[in-house]
C-alpha positions in Angstrom: 64.5 45.2 4.0 67.4 45.2 1.6 66.3 46.0 -2.0 67.7 46.2 -5.1 67.1 48.8 -7.6 64.4 46.8 -9.5 62.8 46.2 -6.1 60.0 48.3 -4.8 59.6 49.7 -1.4 55.9 49.7 -0.5 55.7 53.2 0.5 57.4 54.3 -2.7 55.2 51.9 -4.7 51.9 53.2 -3.7 51.7 56.8 -2.0 48.9 56.7 0.9 46.2 58.1 -1.4 47.0 55.6 -4.1 47.1 52.8 -1.5 43.6 53.9 -0.1 42.2 53.8 -3.6 43.6 50.1 -4.1 42.3 49.2 -1.1 38.8 50.4 -1.9 39.0 48.9 -5.3 39.7 45.4 -4.0 37.3 45.8 -1.0 34.8 42.7 -1.3 32.0 44.6 0.5 32.2 47.4 -2.2 32.6 44.6 -5.4 29.8 42.8 -4.1 27.7 45.9 -4.2 29.1 46.9 -7.8 26.5 46.5 -10.7 29.0 44.5 -12.6 29.0 41.8 -9.8 25.2 41.9 -9.7 24.9 41.5 -13.5 27.4 38.6 -13.5 25.1 36.7 -10.9 22.0 37.7 -13.4 24.0 36.3 -16.4 24.5 32.8 -14.2 20.7 32.8 -13.5 20.0 33.3 -17.0 22.4 30.3 -18.1 20.9 28.0 -15.4 17.1 28.6 -16.6 18.2 28.1 -20.1 20.2 24.8 -19.5 17.3 23.5 -17.6 14.6 24.5 -19.9 16.9 23.2 -22.9 17.9 19.9 -21.1 14.4 19.1 -19.7 15.9 18.4 -16.3 13.1 17.3 -13.7 14.1 18.7 -10.0 12.2 15.5 -8.7 14.3 13.1 -10.8 17.3 15.2 -10.2 16.6 15.0 -6.4 15.9 11.1 -6.5 19.1 10.6 -8.4 21.4 12.8 -5.9 19.8 10.9 -2.7 21.3 7.7 -3.9 25.1 9.2 -3.4 27.5 7.3 -1.3 28.5 9.8 1.4 31.9 7.7 1.9 32.9 8.5 -1.7 31.7 11.8 -1.7 33.8 12.8 1.5 36.6 10.9 -0.3 36.2 13.2 -3.1 36.1 16.2 -1.1 39.5 15.4 0.8 41.1 14.6 -2.9 39.8 18.1 -3.9 41.1 19.8 -0.9 44.6 18.1 -1.0 45.3 20.4 -4.2 45.4 23.6 -2.1 48.6 22.7 0.0 50.1 22.0 -3.3 49.2 25.0 -4.8 50.6 26.8 -1.6 53.8 24.8 -1.7 54.1 25.5 -5.8 53.5 29.4 -5.1 56.2 29.4 -2.3 58.5 27.9 -4.7 57.6 30.5 -7.3 57.9 33.3 -4.5 61.3 32.1 -3.4 62.5 31.9 -7.2 61.4 35.5 -7.7 63.4 37.0 -4.8 66.5 34.6 -4.9 68.5 37.2 -6.6 67.2 40.0 -4.7 66.7 39.6 -1.1 65.6 35.9 -0.2 65.3 36.8 3.7 62.2 39.1 3.1 60.0 36.2 2.0 61.7 33.4 4.2 59.1 33.8 6.8 56.0 33.1 4.0 54.8 29.6 5.1 53.2 27.1 2.9 50.3 27.1 5.1 49.8 30.9 5.4 50.2 31.0 1.3 47.7 28.0 1.1 45.3 30.1 3.4 45.6 33.1 1.0 45.1 31.1 -2.1 41.8 29.7 -0.5 40.6 33.1 0.4 41.3 34.3 -3.2 39.4 31.3 -4.6 36.6 32.6 -2.6 36.8 35.8 -3.9 36.6 34.4 -7.3 33.4 32.8 -6.2 31.6 36.1 -5.5 33.0 38.6 -7.8 33.8 38.1 -11.8 36.9 38.9 -13.5 39.1 37.1 -11.6 39.7 39.8 -9.0 40.8 37.1 -6.5 44.1 36.7 -8.1 45.0 40.8 -7.3 43.6 40.4 -3.8 45.9 37.3 -3.4 48.9 39.7 -4.4 47.5 42.2 -2.2 47.5 40.0 1.1 50.8 38.7 0.4 52.3 42.2 0.2 50.7 43.4 3.3 52.2 40.0 5.0 55.8 40.2 3.7 55.8 44.2 2.7 57.3 42.8 -0.7 56.4 44.3 -4.0 52.8 44.1 -5.2 54.0 44.2 -9.1 56.5 41.4 -8.4 54.1 39.1 -6.5 51.4 39.4 -9.2 54.0 38.5 -11.8 54.6 35.2 -9.6 50.6 34.8 -9.9 50.7 35.3 -13.5 53.6 32.7 -14.0 51.3 30.3 -11.9 48.5 30.9 -14.3 50.7 30.5 -17.3 52.2 27.1 -15.6 48.7 26.0 -15.3 47.4 26.9 -18.6 50.6 25.1 -20.0 50.0 22.1 -18.3 46.4 21.9 -18.6 46.3 22.4 -22.4 48.9 19.6 -22.9 46.7 16.9 -20.6 43.7 18.3 -22.4 44.8 17.7 -25.8 46.1 14.4 -25.1 43.3 12.9 -23.4 40.7 14.7 -25.7 42.6 13.2 -28.9 43.3 9.8 -27.4 39.7 9.0 -26.2 37.5 11.2 -28.4 39.5 11.4 -31.7 36.6 9.7 -33.7 34.2 12.2 -32.3 35.4 15.5 -31.6 32.4 18.0 -32.4 31.7 19.9 -29.3 35.0 18.5 -27.7 37.0 20.1 -30.5 35.8 23.7 -29.4 37.1 23.1 -25.8 40.6 21.7 -27.5 40.6 24.8 -29.3 40.1 27.0 -26.4 42.6 25.0 -24.3 45.4 25.0 -26.9 44.8 28.6 -27.7 45.2 29.6 -24.1 48.5 27.6 -24.2 49.6 29.5 -27.2 48.8 33.0 -25.7 50.8 31.8 -22.8 53.6 30.9 -24.5 53.6 34.4 -26.7 53.3 36.3 -23.3 56.4 34.4 -22.1 58.5 34.6 -25.3 57.5 38.3 -25.8 58.8 39.1 -22.1 61.7 37.5 -22.8 62.9 38.5 -26.2 61.4 42.0 -26.2 61.8 43.1 -22.6 63.8 46.3 -23.5 61.6 47.3 -26.0 58.6 46.8 -23.7 60.3 49.0 -21.1 60.9 51.5 -23.3 57.1 51.7 -24.1 56.0 51.8 -20.6 55.3 55.1 -19.3 58.1 56.3 -17.0 55.8 56.3 -13.8 55.0 52.8 -14.4 58.6 51.5 -15.6 59.9 50.3 -12.1 56.5 48.4 -11.6 56.9 46.7 -14.8 60.2 45.7 -14.5 59.3 44.1 -11.0 56.3 42.8 -12.6 58.7 41.2 -15.5 61.0 39.7 -13.1 58.4 38.2 -10.9 56.9 36.5 -14.0 60.1 35.4 -15.7 62.2 34.4 -12.7 59.1 32.3 -11.1 59.9 29.5 -13.5 63.5 28.6 -12.1 63.1 25.0 -11.1 60.9 24.2 -14.0 60.9 20.4 -13.7 59.9 20.5 -10.4 57.1 22.9 -11.0 56.1 21.0 -14.0 55.7 17.9 -11.8 53.7 19.4 -9.2 51.0 21.0 -11.6 50.8 17.7 -13.1 49.8 16.2 -9.9 47.5 19.0 -9.1 45.6 18.3 -12.0 45.5 14.4 -11.9 44.1 15.0 -8.3 41.2 17.3 -10.0 40.5 14.1 -12.4 40.5 11.9 -9.3 38.1 14.1 -7.8 35.7 13.6 -10.5 36.3 9.9 -10.7 35.0 9.7 -7.1 32.0 11.9 -7.9 31.0 9.7 -10.7 31.7 6.3 -8.3 29.6 8.0 -5.4 26.5 8.2 -7.6 27.1 4.9 -8.9 27.8 6.2 -12.7 30.1 4.1 -14.5 30.0 5.8 -18.2 31.2 3.5 -21.1 32.9 6.4 -23.0 36.4 4.3 -23.1 38.1 1.4 -21.8 40.1 3.8 -19.9 38.0 4.8 -17.0 39.9 7.7 -15.7 41.0 9.4 -18.5 37.5 10.9 -19.4 37.4 12.3 -15.8 40.7 13.9 -16.2 39.2 15.1 -19.6 36.1 16.6 -17.5 37.9 18.1 -15.0 40.4 19.7 -17.3 37.6 21.3 -19.5 35.9 22.6 -16.3 39.1 24.5 -15.7 39.3 26.0 -19.2 35.7 27.1 -18.7 36.5 29.0 -15.5 38.9 31.0 -17.2 36.2 32.8 -19.0 35.7 35.8 -16.8 31.7 36.1 -17.1 30.3 35.1 -14.3 31.9 34.6 -10.6 33.8 31.1 -10.6 32.2 30.2 -13.9 28.8 30.0 -12.1 26.3 28.6 -14.8 29.3 28.5 -17.5 30.8 25.5 -16.2 27.6 24.0 -15.3 26.2 24.3 -19.0 29.6 23.5 -20.6 30.3 20.2 -18.7 26.7 18.8 -18.4 26.4 19.4 -22.3 29.6 17.8 -22.9 28.8 14.6 -21.0 25.4 14.5 -22.5 27.2 14.7 -25.9 29.3 12.0 -25.0 26.4 9.8 -24.2 25.6 10.1 -20.4 22.0 10.3 -19.6 20.8 13.9 -18.9 19.7 13.0 -15.1 23.4 11.3 -14.6 25.0 14.3 -16.3 22.8 16.9 -13.9 23.5 14.7 -11.1 27.2 14.8 -11.7 27.3 18.5 -12.5 25.5 19.3 -9.2 27.5 17.1 -7.0 30.8 18.3 -8.5 30.0 21.9 -8.2 29.0 21.3 -4.7 32.6 20.7 -4.0 34.6 23.0 -6.6 32.2 26.0 -6.1 29.5 26.1 -3.2 32.1 24.6 -0.6 34.8 27.4 -1.5 31.8 30.2 -1.4 30.4 29.0 2.0 33.6 27.6 3.8 35.7 30.2 2.2 33.5 33.0 3.8 34.1 31.8 7.0 37.8 31.3 6.4 37.6 35.1 5.2 35.9 36.2 8.4 38.3 34.6 10.9 41.6 34.8 8.8 44.1 37.2 10.1 45.1 37.6 6.4 41.9 38.7 5.0 42.0 42.1 6.6 44.2 44.8 5.3 44.9 47.4 7.9 44.4 45.4 11.0 47.1 43.1 10.5 49.3 44.6 7.9 
């Protein structure tokens, strides 16, 4: 594979001993037995127990509410939600092509949208079972083994993707929040501040990389310098064709709002929060995404349920309805990925390190 000075050949990037160490660090089996993973699930259970006690949720009433679900609309919500994954795969394909366009486009030309979508889904499964967003690093490693490209540059494309999500998410969150809830921000204001804060951090990261690149490179230890250059290039070069990337990202988040709208409809719930019925759904979906960025529990387990449920109750939705919506929505956005993702992880040729490298 042809490379430039800033591209890292995989064997040079990771000596055999270090590659084995990285594989051990990213091994899902090892991570599941890690005390941090066990503790994070313990935290999630405590949050669940506190929320159920504080909200006074009656399991029998909740189950009776769930039994009224319209399965057709629930299946529609499932397909709307899962339609975002090919879009995410297509977007990542664009960003990888952007990162390698000046170096060696042929090295990533065989990376298909289908394969990248599969890797993204596996990484989301990993994020559902281990804390601290390990799935993002796992995703970069699977892509590295597939195309034998720089792991550091691939991590840069994933960081760029996250920053793009945060920027679009924060804009839409602020827009829907201030338009719909301007007269009663309260707890909503905390969520808006968190979303805008993430956007500010993202912008500062990009501006810092762009303006102070030479200074940062001098501060990086010599043995990591080449890797940092690849990481920086992967991050900054991913933003080529920015209007198209922004459009794709906006569509993805609009579909997330559509998923939640269908969840409400499947339960026969029509909250009178505003005269614009879709806007609150988009706000709830975006707020959920913001909460998942907190690396406290795997996939935001417990944190999302508590935050989303509290927000809906605060805005006047009855407790039983709010609990039903949260449970059904999390069946889609967490439990379906944890279950189906485990199956994909087992059968996919892309989720095994050495066997298909």
